[in-house]
C-alpha positions in Angstrom: 78.0 22.8 2.1 80.8 24.3 4.6 84.0 25.7 2.6 87.2 25.4 3.1 89.3 28.3 4.4 93.0 28.6 3.7 94.6 31.2 5.5 98.0 33.1 5.4 99.3 35.6 7.3 102.2 38.3 6.2 104.1 39.8 8.6 104.4 43.0 8.3 105.9 44.7 11.7 109.6 46.5 10.9 111.2 43.7 13.2 110.7 40.5 11.8 111.5 39.7 8.5 108.8 39.3 5.5 110.9 35.9 4.8 110.1 34.5 8.7 107.8 32.0 8.2 104.5 31.8 10.3 104.7 29.6 13.3 102.1 27.3 13.8 99.6 28.1 16.4 99.8 31.5 14.3 98.6 30.1 11.1 95.9 28.4 12.9 94.7 30.9 14.3 94.5 32.7 11.4 92.9 29.5 9.8 90.0 29.6 12.6 89.8 33.9 11.8 89.0 33.7 8.2 86.8 30.7 9.4 84.8 32.9 11.5 84.4 35.9 9.5 83.1 33.8 6.2 81.2 31.5 7.9 77.8 30.8 5.9 75.2 30.0 8.9 76.3 32.2 11.6 76.2 35.8 11.0 76.8 39.3 12.7 76.7 40.0 16.5 76.4 36.0 16.8 80.5 35.4 15.7 81.1 36.3 19.0 80.2 32.9 20.3 82.5 30.8 18.5 84.4 28.9 20.8 88.4 27.2 19.7 90.8 25.1 22.1 94.3 26.2 21.8 96.4 25.5 19.3 98.2 21.9 19.6 100.4 20.7 17.8 100.0 17.4 18.6 96.9 17.0 16.7 98.2 17.2 13.5 99.1 14.0 12.7 100.3 12.3 9.6 97.6 9.2 8.6 98.4 6.2 6.8 95.4 5.7 4.6 94.7 2.3 3.2 92.1 2.3 0.3 88.8 0.6 0.5 86.8 -0.8 -2.7 82.9 0.4 -1.4 81.0 0.5 -4.7 77.8 -0.6 -2.6 77.6 2.8 -0.2 75.5 2.8 3.2 73.1 5.5 3.9 74.3 7.3 6.8 71.9 8.9 9.1 71.6 12.2 9.6 70.1 15.3 12.3 66.7 15.9 9.7 64.7 13.5 8.2 67.4 13.1 5.0 69.8 11.1 4.3 72.4 10.1 2.0 74.5 7.6 0.4 78.0 7.7 1.5 80.7 5.4 0.3 83.8 4.3 2.8 86.7 5.2 0.5 89.2 4.4 3.1 90.9 3.5 6.4 93.4 6.4 8.2 95.6 5.1 10.4 97.0 7.2 13.6 98.9 7.9 16.4 98.5 10.3 18.9 100.9 10.2 22.5 102.4 7.5 20.9 98.6 5.3 20.8 97.2 3.9 17.9 93.5 5.2 16.3 91.8 4.7 13.1 88.8 6.7 11.6 87.0 5.7 8.1 86.9 8.1 5.6 84.0 9.0 3.1 83.0 9.9 -0.2 79.2 11.6 -0.8 77.7 9.9 -3.6 75.5 13.0 -4.3 78.6 15.5 -4.4 81.2 12.9 -6.9 78.5 14.0 -9.6 79.5 17.8 -9.1 82.8 18.8 -10.7 83.8 21.1 -7.4 83.5 18.4 -5.2 83.5 14.9 -7.1 87.1 14.8 -5.2 86.1 15.8 -1.6 86.6 13.6 1.2 84.8 13.7 4.6 85.9 12.6 7.9 82.7 12.4 10.5 83.8 11.7 13.9 83.3 12.1 17.5 85.3 12.0 20.7 85.2 12.3 24.7 84.6 15.5 24.8 81.6 15.1 22.2 78.4 16.4 24.8 80.3 18.4 26.8 83.1 20.8 25.9 82.4 20.2 22.2 79.1 19.7 20.0 77.3 16.5 21.1 76.6 15.7 17.5 80.7 15.4 16.3 82.7 17.3 14.3 84.1 17.4 10.8 87.5 17.0 8.9 87.5 17.4 5.2 90.1 16.9 2.6 90.8 15.6 -1.2 91.9 13.1 -3.2 94.7 14.8 -4.2 95.9 15.5 -0.9 97.0 11.8 -0.6 100.6 10.7 -1.0 102.1 8.2 -1.1 98.7 7.0 0.7 99.3 9.5 3.9 97.1 12.4 4.3 98.0 15.3 6.9 94.8 15.3 9.5 94.9 18.2 11.3 92.2 18.2 14.2 93.3 22.1 14.6 91.0 22.4 11.7 87.8 20.5 13.5 85.0 22.2 12.7 81.1 21.7 13.7 78.3 21.2 11.6 75.2 23.7 10.9 73.5 21.5 13.5 75.4 23.2 15.9 74.1 26.5 15.2 70.9 26.7 14.1 67.9 23.9 13.5 66.2 22.8 10.1 69.6 21.3 8.6 70.2 17.3 7.9 73.7 17.0 9.6 75.5 13.3 8.9 76.0 12.0 12.1 79.3 10.3 12.8 79.4 6.3 12.0 79.9 4.5 14.8 83.2 3.5 13.6 84.9 6.8 14.2 83.4 7.4 17.7 87.4 7.4 18.7 87.7 6.8 22.5 90.4 10.0 23.2 89.5 13.1 24.4 90.9 15.3 21.1 90.9 19.2 22.7 91.1 20.5 19.3 89.5 22.5 16.7 85.6 24.0 17.5 83.8 23.9 20.8 80.8 24.1 21.3 78.9 26.8 20.4 78.5 29.5 22.8 74.4 30.1 22.2 71.5 28.2 22.6 69.4 27.5 19.6 
């Protein structure tokens, strides 16, 4: 399980007040550094092969959340032989460049039984960069139920990350369902890994 890495910066330069807020770009760059430094699969000198799109604030969007009452669930396909049951937890409606888009957010049946990840929500998706600048198997976003406030939640595509299958074989990475294929090139988040495996 990939962990969420929360990064913060402290300004130490003499000419910068400690009270001054970090810019959005700097916060994303710090997040990316923490992600690379703490990655659970890519180690050592292979870390130099991580690639990211430049931070772009337009890809940090507020989504309207519509809850779904899915008590049956479905089997989400993976890149390997194993599959997992997921439940459709809700619909996320948001705009990019004044055009409407929609994603489904899912809840893992397996993780729901664990104390640490029982409130974990999962948004796998593909977009028009997938298979080109980005990993062909799509990218992932994640957040927790508590992040939804008044039926709204922030989706920050600058924090989208690759599944483990982008770096090595032998993993069972969830494949984004067709309903989460976006008809837009979202040039944000992690790019295709720079080393073949």
